[in-house]
C-alpha positions, 0 to 999 in steps of 0.5 A: 390458611383457608384450609386450616380455618375450614378444618377447625371450623373457625369463625373469624370475627368481622370488623363490622356486622349488619344491625338487622336484616328485618327489612329484607326478604331477599338476600344475595350472598356472594362469596368465593369458593374456598376449599369446597365451601364458602370462607369461614368469615361468611359463616361468621356473618350467617351465624350473627344474623337472623335469616328466618323466612328470608330467600337467600340467593347464592352467587359464587366464584370458583375455578371449576368446583361450582358450588361444591358443598357450600349450598348444603353448608349454608343451609345447615347454618341458616335452616329457617331460610330458603337457600337457593342455588344461584349463579356460579361463575369461573373466577377467571371469567368474573371480570367479564360477567357483568351482563350475566350477573345483571340478568341473574339479579333481574330474574330474582329481584321481583320475587 
């Protein structure tokens, strides 16, 4: 299913959207890697919101691919945002990575 959605650049409708991001300067975008990028539902979210002048920090789980093309793919969809490579964690290590994630967030939260 994920590969087919990617092939056809599907934009699944989300059941709920955020009204506005205007009160936020920093956005933490968290997603699993699907076929070399983020899930198509993430693109639905990105295209629905205004990310102009936002700092977008990426966090992804993967099984060896790291961020693959997701950084570039996301930056293309929200070109007025400052998209930052963040943290990529092996999916099988995610359950034991709370301290790594907390440290990563603490580095960025005061920016």
